[in-house]
C-alpha positions as CSV (number, residue, x, y, z in Angstrom):
1,M,0.2,16.0,8.8
2,A,-0.8,14.8,5.5
3,Y,-1.6,11.5,6.3
4,V,-3.1,9.3,8.1
5,E,-0.9,6.5,11.1
6,L,-2.2,3.4,10.4
7,T,-2.3,0.8,13.7
8,K,-3.7,-3.1,14.5
9,E,-6.7,-1.3,15.5
10,N,-7.9,1.6,12.5
11,F,-6.2,-1.2,9.9
12,E,-8.7,-2.4,8.1
13,E,-11.1,-0.2,8.8
14,V,-9.1,2.7,6.7
15,I,-8.5,-0.2,4.1
16,T,-12.4,-1.2,3.0
17,G,-13.3,2.4,3.7
18,N,-11.3,4.2,1.3
19,E,-11.2,3.9,-3.2
20,M,-7.0,4.3,-3.1
21,V,-4.3,4.0,0.1
22,V,-1.4,4.9,-0.7
23,V,0.6,3.0,2.6
24,D,4.2,3.2,3.3
25,Y,5.9,0.9,5.4
26,W,8.5,2.7,7.2
27,A,10.7,2.8,11.0
28,E,11.9,5.8,12.3
29,W,15.8,4.6,12.2
30,C,15.6,4.1,8.5
31,G,17.1,6.9,6.9
32,P,15.9,6.4,3.6
33,C,12.9,6.7,5.4
34,K,13.3,9.5,6.6
35,S,14.3,11.1,2.9
36,F,11.4,9.3,1.9
37,G,8.8,11.2,4.1
38,P,9.0,14.8,3.1
39,V,7.9,13.3,-0.9
40,F,5.8,10.8,0.9
41,E,3.7,14.0,1.8
42,K,3.9,16.4,-0.5
43,V,2.8,14.0,-3.3
44,S,0.2,13.5,-1.5
45,K,-0.9,17.0,-0.8
46,D,-1.7,16.3,-5.3
47,F,-3.7,13.0,-4.9
48,P,-6.6,14.1,-3.0
49,G,-8.7,11.2,-4.0
50,A,-6.2,8.7,-1.9
51,V,-5.7,8.8,1.4
52,F,-2.1,8.6,2.0
53,A,-1.1,6.2,5.3
54,K,2.0,5.6,6.7
55,V,2.7,2.0,8.8
56,D,5.3,2.5,11.8
57,T,7.0,-0.5,11.4
58,E,8.7,-1.0,15.0
59,N,5.2,0.0,16.6
60,E,3.0,-2.5,14.2
61,Q,5.1,-5.7,13.7
62,E,2.3,-7.2,13.4
63,I,1.2,-5.5,10.0
64,A,4.6,-6.2,8.7
65,S,5.1,-9.6,9.3
66,W,0.8,-10.0,7.5
67,F,2.5,-8.5,4.3
68,Q,5.7,-9.6,4.3
69,I,7.6,-6.8,4.6
70,R,10.9,-7.7,4.8
71,S,12.9,-3.6,3.5
72,I,12.3,-1.0,4.1
73,P,11.0,1.8,3.5
74,T,8.0,-0.1,1.0
75,L,5.2,1.6,-0.8
76,M,1.9,-0.5,-1.3
77,I,-0.8,0.5,-2.8
78,F,-4.4,-0.7,-2.3
79,R,-7.4,0.4,-4.8
80,E,-11.0,-0.9,-3.7
81,K,-9.3,-3.3,-1.1
82,V,-6.5,-5.2,-3.3
83,I,-2.7,-4.7,-3.5
84,V,-2.1,-4.0,-6.9
85,F,1.3,-2.1,-6.4
86,S,3.8,-3.0,-3.5
87,Q,8.2,-2.8,-4.6
88,P,10.6,-1.5,-1.5
89,G,12.5,1.1,-1.4
90,A,12.4,4.7,-1.9
91,L,10.3,5.9,-5.1
92,P,11.6,9.8,-6.5
93,E,8.8,12.0,-6.3
94,G,8.0,11.8,-10.7
95,T,7.9,8.0,-10.2
96,L,5.8,8.4,-7.4
97,R,3.6,10.3,-8.6
98,E,3.5,8.2,-11.9
99,V,2.9,5.2,-9.9
100,I,0.1,6.7,-8.2
101,S,-1.7,8.3,-11.4
102,K,-1.1,4.8,-12.9
103,V,-3.3,3.0,-10.2
104,E,-6.1,5.7,-10.7
105,N,-6.6,4.9,-14.4
106,L,-6.4,0.9,-13.6
107,D,-9.7,-0.7,-15.0
108,M,-10.7,-2.0,-11.2
109,A,-13.2,-4.4,-13.5
110,E,-10.6,-6.8,-14.6
111,V,-7.8,-6.6,-12.0
112,H,-11.4,-7.9,-9.6
113,K,-12.0,-10.4,-12.8
114,Q,-7.8,-11.1,-12.5
115,V,-8.3,-11.8,-8.5
116,A,-11.5,-14.1,-8.8
117,Q,-9.6,-16.0,-11.6
118,Q,-6.1,-16.7,-9.9
119,Q,-8.1,-17.6,-6.7
120,A,-10.4,-20.0,-8.8
121,E,-7.1,-21.6,-10.2
122,K,-5.5,-21.4,-6.4
123,K,-9.2,-23.6,-5.1
124,K,-8.3,-26.4,-8.1
125,Q,-5.1,-26.9,-7.4
126,A,-5.8,-26.7,-3.2
127,P,-5.6,-30.5,-2.7
128,S,-9.0,-32.3,-1.1
129,P,-9.8,-33.5,2.8
């Protein structure tokens, strides 16, 4: 098995303890999820710097609800605890490799700067108590 099974017990530890985590939200009854599974596992072997993880949306409904997963499979990539990619649908192998490579090459200092700006903007717009 080339991936970690994420549960509400280990989710935070895995996300905060690794620089990059590629998460596949799936369910046993989902045909496209079953087709995407082998692609996900195959690609995981070529990116040793990333942790590949799966969330069974049937067993981990709290996680699926928290991240507003409405369609499966959904692929989500965390880099330095920030969601930098999220998209429903099974990706072809080449596209999955391309997305992961682009995430590896992101300027995370710039990403963190943009996140801080967005949070500051939200604070300004929030009504005063």
